[in-house]
VOLUMLO-765725 format. One line per field, with one value per atom (N, C-alpha, C): residue number from 1; residue in three letters; atom name; x, y, z. Coordinates in steps of 0.001 Angstrom, whole numbers, m for minus. Example, Ala and Ser with C-alpha at 12.3 -4.5 7.8 and 13.67 -1.06 7.14 Angstrom:
BEGIN
resi	[1, 1, 1, 2, 2, 2]
resn	[ALA, ALA, ALA, SER, SER, SER]
name	[N, CA, C, N, CA, C]
east	[13190, 12300, 13200, 12850, 13670, 12900]
north	[m5690, m4500, m3300, m2250, m1060, 30]
up	[7800, 7800, 7800, 7080, 7140, 7870]
! end
This chain:
BEGIN
resi	[1, 1, 1, 2, 2, 2, 3, 3, 3, 4, 4, 4, 5, 5, 5, 6, 6, 6, 7, 7, 7, 8, 8, 8, 9, 9, 9, 10, 10, 10, 11, 11, 11, 12, 12, 12, 13, 13, 13, 14, 14, 14, 15, 15, 15, 16, 16, 16, 17, 17, 17, 18, 18, 18, 19, 19, 19, 20, 20, 20, 21, 21, 21, 22, 22, 22, 23, 23, 23, 24, 24, 24, 25, 25, 25, 26, 26, 26, 27, 27, 27, 28, 28, 28, 29, 29, 29, 30, 30, 30, 31, 31, 31, 32, 32, 32, 33, 33, 33, 34, 34, 34, 35, 35, 35, 36, 36, 36, 37, 37, 37, 38, 38, 38, 39, 39, 39, 40, 40, 40, 41, 41, 41, 42, 42, 42, 43, 43, 43, 44, 44, 44, 45, 45, 45, 46, 46, 46, 47, 47, 47, 48, 48, 48, 49, 49, 49, 50, 50, 50, 51, 51, 51, 52, 52, 52, 53, 53, 53, 54, 54, 54, 55, 55, 55, 56, 56, 56, 57, 57, 57, 58, 58, 58, 59, 59, 59, 60, 60, 60, 61, 61, 61, 62, 62, 62, 63, 63, 63, 64, 64, 64, 65, 65, 65, 66, 66, 66, 67, 67, 67, 68, 68, 68, 69, 69, 69, 70, 70, 70, 71, 71, 71, 72, 72, 72, 73, 73, 73, 74, 74, 74, 75, 75, 75, 76, 76, 76, 77, 77, 77, 78, 78, 78, 79, 79, 79, 80, 80, 80, 81, 81, 81, 82, 82, 82, 83, 83, 83, 84, 84, 84, 85, 85, 85, 86, 86, 86, 87, 87, 87, 88, 88, 88, 89, 89, 89, 90, 90, 90, 91, 91, 91, 92, 92, 92, 93, 93, 93, 94, 94, 94, 95, 95, 95, 96, 96, 96, 97, 97, 97, 98, 98, 98, 99, 99, 99, 100, 100, 100, 101, 101, 101, 102, 102, 102]
resn	[MET, MET, MET, TYR, TYR, TYR, ARG, ARG, ARG, ARG, ARG, ARG, LEU, LEU, LEU, PRO, PRO, PRO, PRO, PRO, PRO, ALA, ALA, ALA, GLN, GLN, GLN, SER, SER, SER, LEU, LEU, LEU, HIS, HIS, HIS, GLN, GLN, GLN, ALA, ALA, ALA, ILE, ILE, ILE, GLU, GLU, GLU, SER, SER, SER, ALA, ALA, ALA, PRO, PRO, PRO, SER, SER, SER, LEU, LEU, LEU, ALA, ALA, ALA, ARG, ARG, ARG, LEU, LEU, LEU, ALA, ALA, ALA, GLY, GLY, GLY, LEU, LEU, LEU, ALA, ALA, ALA, GLU, GLU, GLU, GLN, GLN, GLN, SER, SER, SER, SER, SER, SER, ALA, ALA, ALA, MET, MET, MET, TYR, TYR, TYR, ARG, ARG, ARG, SER, SER, SER, VAL, VAL, VAL, GLU, GLU, GLU, GLY, GLY, GLY, LEU, LEU, LEU, ILE, ILE, ILE, PRO, PRO, PRO, PRO, PRO, PRO, GLY, GLY, GLY, LEU, LEU, LEU, ARG, ARG, ARG, PRO, PRO, PRO, HIS, HIS, HIS, ILE, ILE, ILE, LEU, LEU, LEU, PRO, PRO, PRO, GLY, GLY, GLY, ALA, ALA, ALA, VAL, VAL, VAL, GLN, GLN, GLN, GLU, GLU, GLU, ARG, ARG, ARG, ASP, ASP, ASP, TRP, TRP, TRP, CYS, CYS, CYS, LEU, LEU, LEU, VAL, VAL, VAL, VAL, VAL, VAL, SER, SER, SER, HIS, HIS, HIS, GLY, GLY, GLY, ALA, ALA, ALA, SER, SER, SER, ALA, ALA, ALA, ALA, ALA, ALA, LYS, LYS, LYS, LEU, LEU, LEU, ARG, ARG, ARG, GLN, GLN, GLN, LEU, LEU, LEU, LEU, LEU, LEU, PRO, PRO, PRO, ARG, ARG, ARG, LEU, LEU, LEU, CYS, CYS, CYS, THR, THR, THR, HIS, HIS, HIS, LEU, LEU, LEU, GLN, GLN, GLN, GLN, GLN, GLN, SER, SER, SER, GLY, GLY, GLY, TRP, TRP, TRP, ASP, ASP, ASP, ILE, ILE, ILE, GLN, GLN, GLN, THR, THR, THR, VAL, VAL, VAL, ARG, ARG, ARG, ILE, ILE, ILE, LYS, LYS, LYS, ILE, ILE, ILE, MET, MET, MET, GLY, GLY, GLY, SER, SER, SER, ARG, ARG, ARG]
name	[N, CA, C, N, CA, C, N, CA, C, N, CA, C, N, CA, C, N, CA, C, N, CA, C, N, CA, C, N, CA, C, N, CA, C, N, CA, C, N, CA, C, N, CA, C, N, CA, C, N, CA, C, N, CA, C, N, CA, C, N, CA, C, N, CA, C, N, CA, C, N, CA, C, N, CA, C, N, CA, C, N, CA, C, N, CA, C, N, CA, C, N, CA, C, N, CA, C, N, CA, C, N, CA, C, N, CA, C, N, CA, C, N, CA, C, N, CA, C, N, CA, C, N, CA, C, N, CA, C, N, CA, C, N, CA, C, N, CA, C, N, CA, C, N, CA, C, N, CA, C, N, CA, C, N, CA, C, N, CA, C, N, CA, C, N, CA, C, N, CA, C, N, CA, C, N, CA, C, N, CA, C, N, CA, C, N, CA, C, N, CA, C, N, CA, C, N, CA, C, N, CA, C, N, CA, C, N, CA, C, N, CA, C, N, CA, C, N, CA, C, N, CA, C, N, CA, C, N, CA, C, N, CA, C, N, CA, C, N, CA, C, N, CA, C, N, CA, C, N, CA, C, N, CA, C, N, CA, C, N, CA, C, N, CA, C, N, CA, C, N, CA, C, N, CA, C, N, CA, C, N, CA, C, N, CA, C, N, CA, C, N, CA, C, N, CA, C, N, CA, C, N, CA, C, N, CA, C, N, CA, C, N, CA, C, N, CA, C, N, CA, C, N, CA, C, N, CA, C, N, CA, C, N, CA, C, N, CA, C, N, CA, C, N, CA, C, N, CA, C, N, CA, C, N, CA, C]
east	[m21984, m22010, m21592, m22212, m21968, m20926, m20159, m19265, m19888, m20050, m20822, m19648, m19796, m18975, m19045, m18021, m17974, m18692, m19212, m20076, m19160, m19820, m19339, m18863, m17684, m17071, m17204, m17266, m17260, m15686, m15199, m13900, m13341, m14067, m13450, m13043, m14067, m13753, m12760, m12615, m11465, m9879, m10098, m8959, m8498, m9490, m9201, m8695, m9150, m8869, m7405, m6828, m5701, m4734, m3782, m2770, m2049, m1478, m840, m1581, m2810, m3691, m4001, m4343, m4463, m3425, m2156, m1150, m926, m1458, m1248, m2551, m3722, m4602, m4441, m3734, m3185, m2246, m1191, m358, m839, m1874, m2618, m3378, m3934, m4694, m3911, m2577, m1693, m1159, m846, m427, m1458, m2713, m3703, m3876, m3821, m3996, m2672, m1611, m195, m497, m1248, m1379, m2526, m3412, m4566, m3713, m2838, m2159, m1234, m750, 142, m430, m1726, m2388, m2354, m2658, m2617, m1432, m416, 816, 1156, 401, 587, m326, 487, m541, m1578, m2944, m4112, m3895, m3137, m3135, m2108, m1345, m415, m1259, m2075, m2703, m3288, m4002, m4613, m3563, m2290, m1096, m392, m984, m148, m1117, m608, m1244, m473, m876, m202, 391, 1471, 2189, 2439, 3596, 3872, 4516, 4304, 5024, 5779, 7352, 7882, 8945, 8556, 9261, 9165, 10334, 10227, 10492, 9958, 10057, 8665, 8305, 7047, 7331, 6492, 6737, 5224, 5507, 4511, 4652, 3529, 3397, 2931, 3711, 3284, 3239, 2247, 1850, 2894, 3835, 4872, 5918, 6946, 8315, 8048, 7324, 7082, 6543, 5448, 4862, 5967, 6858, 7766, 8861, 9146, 10100, 9495, 8189, 7688, 7522, 7108, 7016, 8309, 9338, 10635, 11076, 10725, 10911, 10241, 9159, 8366, 8706, 9507, 9895, 10326, 11281, 11706, 10465, 9804, 8455, 7486, 7133, 6382, 7027, 8152, 8765, 8594, 8919, 8904, 7662, 6653, 5251, 4673, 5172, 4775, 5517, 6586, 7208, 6811, 6357, 5686, 4187, 3792, 2358, 2076, 3425, 3633, 3981, 4178, 4366, 5924, 6287, 7877, 8386, 8290, 8887, 10390, 11144, 12479, 12660, 12137, 12377, 10943, 10729, 9560, 10323, 9741, 10426, 9103, 9827, 8783, 8984, 8042, 8087, 7227, 7819, 6894, 6310, 5005, 4022, 4486, 4649, 5074, 3979, 4171, 3209, 3030, 1771, 1456, 379]
north	[m38262, m38127, m36719, m35748, m34712, m34583, m33798, m33688, m32613, m32845, m31828, m30815, m29620, m28587, m28234, m28040, m27616, m26258, m26030, m25017, m23762, m22639, m21535, m20594, m20056, m19343, m17689, m16948, m15507, m15243, m14099, m13653, m13566, m13188, m13045, m14540, m15503, m16706, m17400, m17167, m17637, m17165, m15903, m15270, m15889, m15917, m16598, m18073, m18781, m20179, m20480, m19561, m19748, m18586, m19068, m18393, m17207, m17801, m16813, m15644, m15849, m14748, m13973, m14562, m13724, m12815, m13242, m12433, m11312, m11542, m10500, m9496, m10061, m8985, m8226, m8673, m7989, m6926, m7225, m6175, m4978, m5567, m4588, m3501, m4082, m3297, m2393, m2884, m2239, m761, m1206, m247, 783, 533, 1649, 2099, 1507, 2452, 3328, 2809, 3815, 5061, 4771, 5844, 6691, 6189, 7197, 8025, 7415, 7990, 9271, 9226, 10159, 11255, 10871, 11432, 13066, 13354, 14826, 15558, 14938, 15622, 15924, 15355, 15364, 16560, 17247, 18481, 17770, 18515, 17844, 17717, 18665, 18500, 17056, 16718, 15619, 14198, 14284, 13081, 12221, 12823, 11725, 11036, 11438, 10914, 9873, 9409, 8558, 7325, 5996, 4962, 4064, 3815, 2995, 1556, 1352, 211, m1039, m1632, m2931, m2559, m3280, m3154, m4515, m4204, m5451, m5321, m6047, m5827, m4336, m3637, m2316, m1313, m1647, m925, m638, 548, 931, 1549, 1292, 1857, 2554, 3738, 4600, 4711, 4451, 4360, 5597, 6150, 7807, 7628, 8423, 8225, 8783, 9738, 10189, 10942, 11275, 11688, 12910, 13802, 15347, 15006, 14005, 13689, 12949, 12163, 11548, 12570, 13402, 14613, 15309, 15755, 16383, 15540, 14384, 13394, 13211, 13090, 12724, 13803, 15032, 16167, 15699, 14959, 14828, 13495, 12635, 11330, 11396, 12412, 12274, 12483, 13514, 13887, 12675, 12061, 10935, 9702, 9399, 8300, 8500, 9948, 10350, 10059, 10637, 10465, 9108, 8113, 7045, 6112, 6523, 5854, 6546, 7885, 8400, 7826, 7359, 6669, 5273, 4743, 3226, 2295, 2764, 1896, 1653, 199, m24, 75, 1237, 1606, 2274, 1802, 2413, 3300, 2901, 3437, 3484, 4849, 4895, 4835, 4148, 4221, 4895, 5168, 5694, 4910, 4568, 3612, 4467, 4866, 5471, 4551, 4718, 3466, 3538, 2485, 2456, 2615, 3204, 3405, 2343, 1932, 662, 1069]
up	[m16727, m15340, m15076, m14378, m13867, m12673, m12551, m11221, m10513, m9210, m8355, m7746, m7835, m7636, m6271, m5411, m3959, m3952, m2725, m2539, m2879, m3224, m3631, m2035, m2040, m1087, m1325, m291, m696, m776, m1407, m1474, m78, 886, 2409, 2926, 2553, 2971, 2443, 1173, 491, 780, 1196, 1584, 2963, 3947, 5299, 5022, 4094, 4342, 3807, 2976, 2364, 2978, 3802, 4744, 3746, 2631, 1857, 1301, 1028, 634, 1883, 3011, 4023, 4557, 4253, 4570, 3675, 2302, 1395, 1519, 1938, 2304, 3504, 4417, 5538, 5351, 4442, 4064, 3272, 2464, 1562, 2398, 3672, 4600, 5134, 5557, 6285, 5608, 4189, 3445, 3219, 3010, 2845, 4198, 5259, 6601, 6827, 6409, 6375, 5405, 4342, 3410, 4185, 4632, 5460, 6580, 7037, 8305, 7491, 6362, 6010, 5007, 4631, 3532, 3613, 5121, 5248, 5145, 5105, 4940, 3401, 2508, 1194, 865, m243, m765, m1498, m1497, m1915, m3521, m4191, m5655, m6157, m5186, m5371, m5111, m4275, m3860, m4791, m5775, m6847, m7609, m7796, m8311, m7652, m6284, m5507, m5097, m5117, m4592, m3597, m2531, m1581, m2235, m2025, m2659, m1513, m1990, m1201, 73, 1093, 2657, 2598, 2576, 2911, 4119, 5024, 6325, 6804, 6927, 7393, 6267, 5124, 3733, 3220, 2883, 2414, 1008, m83, m1316, m1601, m2129, m2601, m4275, m5023, m6417, m7091, m7856, m8610, m9917, m10262, m11788, m12825, m12299, m13254, m12446, m12970, m12364, m11758, m12325, m11660, m10029, m9984, m8760, m8073, m8517, m7577, m7064, m7869, m7342, m6433, m6428, m5205, m4093, m4347, m3070, m2541, m3072, m2641, m1691, m1757, m737, 533, 480, 1752, 2482, 1942, 2552, 4011, 4248, 5646, 6712, 6149, 7208, 7215, 6039, 5916, 6963, 6532, 7649, 9015, 9458, 10770, 11231, 10653, 11032, 11302, 10187, 10249, 11560, 11854, 12925, 14239, 14672, 15560, 15671, 14735, 14674, 15098, 15331, 15866, 14640, 13343, 12333, 12424, 12055, 12146, 10823, 10133, 8930, 9036, 8372, 8287, 6972, 5946, 4689, 3946, 3276, 2378, 1147, m54, m1398, m2328, m3483, m4665, m5717, m6402, m7629, m8612, m9930, m10887, m11669, m11916, m12679, m14108, m14435, m15960, m16829, m17944, m18956, m19807, m19799, m20813, m21764]
! end
């Protein structure tokens, strides 16, 4: 005898039906929106080396591809944080994480 499978759900439906997934999706969207907000403050040559990372309470992480990008971005952190706060984001700290090579 075959077991009947439940009807398929779209990814959007699955996320909405699971509160923890919905929260993660919301945080990912917030991180992307914050990155779009500060992107113009980042030199064009540096942008391809940066990805928006995790948001945790009042802390936001930017992920960079290598140490040289991290060094340059570190100089911009006060400006980025101030811009986010002036734009209405409740962010106290912007951190940098260097992507591990695998």
